[in-house]
FIDOVO-386892 format. One record per residue (C-alpha): residue in one letter; residue number from 1; y, x, z. Coordinates in steps of 0.25 Angstrom, whole numbers, plus 2048, in hexadecimal, padded with zeros to 3 digits. Example, Ala and Ser with C-alpha at 12.3 -4.5 7.8 and 13.67 -1.06 7.14 Angstrom:
<res:a&n:1&y:7EE&x:831&z:81F>
<res:s&n:2&y:7FC&x:837&z:81D>
END
This chain:
<res:m&n:1&y:CC9&x:9E3&z:21D>
<res:s&n:2&y:CCE&x:9E2&z:20F>
<res:f&n:3&y:CDD&x:9E7&z:20C>
<res:t&n:4&y:CE1&x:9D8&z:209>
<res:q&n:5&y:CDB&x:9D4&z:217>
<res:q&n:6&y:CE3&x:9DF&z:21E>
<res:l&n:7&y:CF0&x:9DA&z:217>
<res:h&n:8&y:CED&x:9CC&z:21C>
<res:k&n:9&y:CEB&x:9D1&z:22A>
<res:v&n:10&y:CF8&x:9D9&z:22B>
<res:a&n:11&y:D00&x:9CE&z:225>
<res:q&n:12&y:CFA&x:9C2&z:22C>
<res:n&n:13&y:D06&x:9C0&z:236>
<res:i&n:14&y:D0F&x:9BF&z:22B>
<res:w&n:15&y:D06&x:9B6&z:222>
<res:q&n:16&y:D04&x:9AD&z:22F>
<res:k&n:17&y:D13&x:9AB&z:230>
<res:s&n:18&y:D13&x:9A7&z:221>
<res:l&n:19&y:D07&x:99C&z:224>
<res:v&n:20&y:D0F&x:996&z:22F>
<res:h&n:21&y:D1D&x:997&z:229>
<res:p&n:22&y:D25&x:98A&z:229>
<res:f&n:23&y:D26&x:98A&z:21A>
<res:i&n:24&y:D16&x:98A&z:21A>
<res:t&n:25&y:D13&x:981&z:224>
<res:e&n:26&y:D1E&x:977&z:220>
<res:l&n:27&y:D19&x:978&z:212>
<res:q&n:28&y:D0C&x:974&z:217>
<res:s&n:29&y:D10&x:968&z:220>
<res:g&n:30&y:D1A&x:963&z:214>
<res:q&n:31&y:D26&x:965&z:21D>
<res:l&n:32&y:D2C&x:971&z:215>
<res:p&n:33&y:D39&x:96C&z:20F>
<res:l&n:34&y:D39&x:96C&z:200>
<res:t&n:35&y:D46&x:974&z:200>
<res:k&n:36&y:D3E&x:980&z:206>
<res:f&n:37&y:D33&x:97E&z:1FC>
<res:r&n:38&y:D3D&x:97E&z:1F1>
<res:f&n:39&y:D43&x:98B&z:1F7>
<res:y&n:40&y:D35&x:991&z:1F8>
<res:l&n:41&y:D32&x:98D&z:1E9>
<res:l&n:42&y:D3F&x:993&z:1E3>
<res:q&n:43&y:D3D&x:9A1&z:1EA>
<res:d&n:44&y:D2E&x:9A1&z:1E8>
<res:r&n:45&y:D31&x:99F&z:1D9>
<res:y&n:46&y:D39&x:9AC&z:1D9>
<res:y&n:47&y:D2E&x:9B3&z:1E1>
<res:l&n:48&y:D23&x:9AF&z:1D8>
<res:v&n:49&y:D2B&x:9B3&z:1CB>
<res:e&n:50&y:D2C&x:9C1&z:1D2>
<res:f&n:51&y:D1E&x:9C1&z:1D7>
<res:s&n:52&y:D19&x:9BE&z:1C8>
<res:k&n:53&y:D22&x:9C9&z:1C3>
<res:f&n:54&y:D1D&x:9D2&z:1CE>
<res:h&n:55&y:D0E&x:9D0&z:1CA>
<res:h&n:56&y:D12&x:9D3&z:1BC>
<res:l&n:57&y:D19&x:9E0&z:1C0>
<res:l&n:58&y:D0C&x:9E4&z:1C8>
<res:a&n:59&y:D03&x:9E1&z:1BD>
<res:e&n:60&y:D0B&x:9EB&z:1B4>
<res:q&n:61&y:D08&x:9F6&z:1BF>
<res:a&n:62&y:CFA&x:9F2&z:1C1>
<res:g&n:63&y:CF1&x:9FE&z:1BD>
<res:n&n:64&y:CE5&x:9F6&z:1BD>
<res:p&n:65&y:CE3&x:9EC&z:1B1>
<res:q&n:66&y:CDC&x:9E1&z:1BA>
<res:i&n:67&y:CE7&x:9E1&z:1C4>
<res:k&n:68&y:CF1&x:9E0&z:1BA>
<res:q&n:69&y:CEA&x:9D4&z:1B4>
<res:f&n:70&y:CE9&x:9CE&z:1C2>
<res:l&n:71&y:CF8&x:9D0&z:1C5>
<res:l&n:72&y:CFC&x:9CA&z:1B7>
<res:q&n:73&y:CF2&x:9BE&z:1B9>
<res:s&n:74&y:CF8&x:9BC&z:1C7>
<res:e&n:75&y:D06&x:9BB&z:1C1>
<res:a&n:76&y:D01&x:9B1&z:1B7>
<res:d&n:77&y:CFA&x:9A9&z:1C2>
<res:l&n:78&y:D08&x:9A9&z:1C9>
<res:k&n:79&y:D0F&x:9A3&z:1BD>
<res:a&n:80&y:D04&x:99A&z:1BA>
<res:c&n:81&y:D01&x:994&z:1C7>
<res:e&n:82&y:D0B&x:996&z:1D2>
<res:w&n:83&y:D17&x:996&z:1C8>
<res:s&n:84&y:D11&x:988&z:1C3>
<res:v&n:85&y:D10&x:982&z:1D1>
<res:r&n:86&y:D1F&x:986&z:1D4>
<res:s&n:87&y:D23&x:980&z:1C7>
<res:d&n:88&y:D1D&x:973&z:1CC>
<res:f&n:89&y:D24&x:975&z:1D9>
<res:f&n:90&y:D32&x:978&z:1D2>
<res:t&n:91&y:D30&x:96B&z:1CA>
<res:e&n:92&y:D2D&x:962&z:1D5>
<res:l&n:93&y:D38&x:967&z:1DE>
<res:k&n:94&y:D42&x:968&z:1D2>
<res:i&n:95&y:D45&x:977&z:1D3>
<res:t&n:96&y:D4C&x:979&z:1C6>
<res:p&n:97&y:D4D&x:986&z:1BE>
<res:m&n:98&y:D5C&x:986&z:1C2>
<res:e&n:99&y:D59&x:986&z:1D0>
<res:i&n:100&y:D4F&x:991&z:1CE>
<res:r&n:101&y:D5A&x:999&z:1C7>
<res:q&n:102&y:D64&x:996&z:1D2>
<res:t&n:103&y:D5C&x:999&z:1DE>
<res:a&n:104&y:D5E&x:9A7&z:1E4>
<res:v&n:105&y:D52&x:9AF&z:1E9>
<res:a&n:106&y:D51&x:9AE&z:1F8>
<res:p&n:107&y:D50&x:9BB&z:200>
<res:t&n:108&y:D42&x:9BB&z:204>
<res:a&n:109&y:D3D&x:9B8&z:1F5>
<res:y&n:110&y:D46&x:9C3&z:1F1>
<res:n&n:111&y:D41&x:9CD&z:1FA>
<res:y&n:112&y:D32&x:9C9&z:1F9>
<res:v&n:113&y:D33&x:9CC&z:1E9>
<res:n&n:114&y:D3A&x:9D9&z:1EB>
<res:h&n:115&y:D2F&x:9DD&z:1F6>
<res:m&n:116&y:D25&x:9DC&z:1EC>
<res:y&n:117&y:D2D&x:9E4&z:1E1>
<res:l&n:118&y:D30&x:9EF&z:1EB>
<res:t&n:119&y:D22&x:9F0&z:1EF>
<res:l&n:120&y:D1D&x:9F3&z:1E1>
<res:e&n:121&y:D29&x:9FC&z:1DE>
<res:r&n:122&y:D27&x:A04&z:1EB>
<res:d&n:123&y:D19&x:A03&z:1EF>
<res:g&n:124&y:D12&x:A01&z:1E3>
<res:f&n:125&y:D07&x:9F8&z:1DC>
<res:a&n:126&y:CFD&x:9F5&z:1E8>
<res:p&n:127&y:D08&x:9F2&z:1F3>
<res:a&n:128&y:D0F&x:9E8&z:1E8>
<res:i&n:129&y:D02&x:9E1&z:1E6>
<res:a&n:130&y:D01&x:9DF&z:1F6>
<res:a&n:131&y:D0F&x:9D9&z:1F6>
<res:i&n:132&y:D0B&x:9CE&z:1ED>
<res:v&n:133&y:CFE&x:9CB&z:1F5>
<res:p&n:134&y:D04&x:9C2&z:200>
<res:c&n:135&y:D0A&x:9B8&z:1F6>
<res:y&n:136&y:CFC&x:9B5&z:1F1>
<res:w&n:137&y:CF4&x:9B6&z:1FE>
<res:l&n:138&y:CFE&x:9B0&z:208>
<res:y&n:139&y:D00&x:9A4&z:1FE>
<res:q&n:140&y:CF1&x:9A2&z:1FD>
<res:e&n:141&y:CF0&x:9A2&z:20D>
<res:i&n:142&y:CFB&x:999&z:20E>
<res:g&n:143&y:CF6&x:98F&z:204>
<res:q&n:144&y:CE7&x:98F&z:20A>
<res:k&n:145&y:CED&x:98C&z:218>
<res:l&n:146&y:CF6&x:981&z:213>
<res:a&n:147&y:CEB&x:97B&z:20A>
<res:e&n:148&y:CE3&x:978&z:216>
<res:v&n:149&y:CED&x:96D&z:21A>
<res:g&n:150&y:CF6&x:96B&z:20E>
<res:s&n:151&y:D04&x:966&z:20D>
<res:p&n:152&y:D08&x:958&z:20C>
<res:v&n:153&y:D13&x:95C&z:201>
<res:a&n:154&y:D0D&x:95C&z:1F4>
<res:l&n:155&y:D16&x:968&z:1EF>
<res:y&n:156&y:D13&x:970&z:1FB>
<res:q&n:157&y:D03&x:96D&z:1F9>
<res:t&n:158&y:D04&x:973&z:1EB>
<res:w&n:159&y:D09&x:97F&z:1F0>
<res:i&n:160&y:CFF&x:980&z:1FA>
<res:d&n:161&y:CF4&x:97D&z:1EF>
<res:t&n:162&y:CF9&x:989&z:1E7>
<res:y&n:163&y:CF6&x:993&z:1F1>
<res:d&n:164&y:CE9&x:98C&z:1F4>
<res:s&n:165&y:CE4&x:98C&z:1E7>
<res:d&n:166&y:CD8&x:993&z:1E0>
<res:w&n:167&y:CE0&x:99A&z:1D6>
<res:y&n:168&y:CE9&x:9A0&z:1E1>
<res:k&n:169&y:CDE&x:9A4&z:1E9>
<res:v&n:170&y:CD8&x:9AC&z:1DE>
<res:n&n:171&y:CE5&x:9B3&z:1DC>
<res:v&n:172&y:CE6&x:9B6&z:1EA>
<res:t&n:173&y:CD8&x:9BC&z:1EA>
<res:h&n:174&y:CDB&x:9C5&z:1DE>
<res:i&n:175&y:CE8&x:9CA&z:1E5>
<res:l&n:176&y:CE0&x:9CD&z:1F2>
<res:q&n:177&y:CD5&x:9D5&z:1EB>
<res:l&n:178&y:CE0&x:9DD&z:1E3>
<res:i&n:179&y:CE7&x:9E1&z:1EF>
<res:n&n:180&y:CDA&x:9E6&z:1F5>
<res:i&n:181&y:CD7&x:9EE&z:1E9>
<res:l&n:182&y:CE4&x:9F4&z:1E9>
<res:a&n:183&y:CE3&x:9F8&z:1F8>
<res:s&n:184&y:CD5&x:9FE&z:1F6>
<res:q&n:185&y:CDB&x:A07&z:1EC>
<res:a&n:186&y:CE9&x:A0A&z:1F4>
<res:t&n:187&y:CEC&x:A15&z:1FE>
<res:a&n:188&y:CEF&x:A12&z:20C>
<res:t&n:189&y:CFD&x:A13&z:20A>
<res:d&n:190&y:CFD&x:A09&z:1FE>
<res:r&n:191&y:CF5&x:A00&z:206>
<res:q&n:192&y:D00&x:A00&z:210>
<res:m&n:193&y:D0A&x:9FD&z:206>
<res:m&n:194&y:D02&x:9F1&z:201>
<res:q&n:195&y:D00&x:9EC&z:20F>
<res:t&n:196&y:D10&x:9ED&z:211>
<res:a&n:197&y:D12&x:9E6&z:204>
<res:f&n:198&y:D09&x:9DB&z:208>
<res:i&n:199&y:D0F&x:9D9&z:216>
<res:r&n:200&y:D1D&x:9D9&z:210>
<res:s&n:201&y:D1A&x:9CE&z:206>
<res:s&n:202&y:D13&x:9C6&z:211>
<res:y&n:203&y:D20&x:9C7&z:219>
<res:y&n:204&y:D27&x:9C2&z:20C>
<res:e&n:205&y:D1E&x:9B6&z:20B>
<res:l&n:206&y:D21&x:9B2&z:218>
<res:q&n:207&y:D30&x:9B4&z:216>
<res:f&n:208&y:D2F&x:9AB&z:209>
<res:w&n:209&y:D2B&x:99F&z:211>
<res:q&n:210&y:D37&x:9A1&z:21B>
<res:m&n:211&y:D40&x:9A4&z:20F>
<res:a&n:212&y:D3C&x:997&z:209>
<res:y&n:213&y:D3C&x:98F&z:216>
<res:a&n:214&y:D4A&x:994&z:21A>
<res:k&n:215&y:D4F&x:994&z:20B>
<res:e&n:216&y:D53&x:9A2&z:20C>
<res:q&n:217&y:D60&x:9A6&z:206>
<res:w&n:218&y:D68&x:9B4&z:205>
<res:k&n:219&y:D73&x:9AF&z:20E>
END
């Protein structure tokens, strides 16, 4: 069993909860209120901006030139593809630059981002890479599952198509290959820290759906 297969197995309970979360099931059925999807988009924008910065920070710390190039290319892909789709969503939903500036980051989005930075600072490079994997891999799994039926809402179908696309599958394959390579070179202690980071990120992915569904506030 590969290291990524082990990670998938230990996170299966959390991932299954993501797959059946009302945000996901209602997105597929078309019943998800647009107000909740708008909230998700605004918080996800904050997350993706930080996620891109985090890729760049990881690239700066990568000792291997190939890994550095992969991380920089992944950062570029995020901006070229996911950000582009989000921009179209923002235009369609009339989300303005002023609304973006005035929207406070929600607790879960804030905590998820801080978890990634803290993992890098406290545990090092390999666990920090493990912390970004669920965002790639879980979204692909959700996209593939939802694509089997699709959504009657065009906006939601575009979201599904993003994570069931060929370019996205390639990126997921590469990140899984990277984490397996890092795990093969890591000590048992480091592999445990990698697993812990992966599980925590998987938990925050689950909480991200709930954050959007409840339109989570600080008070």
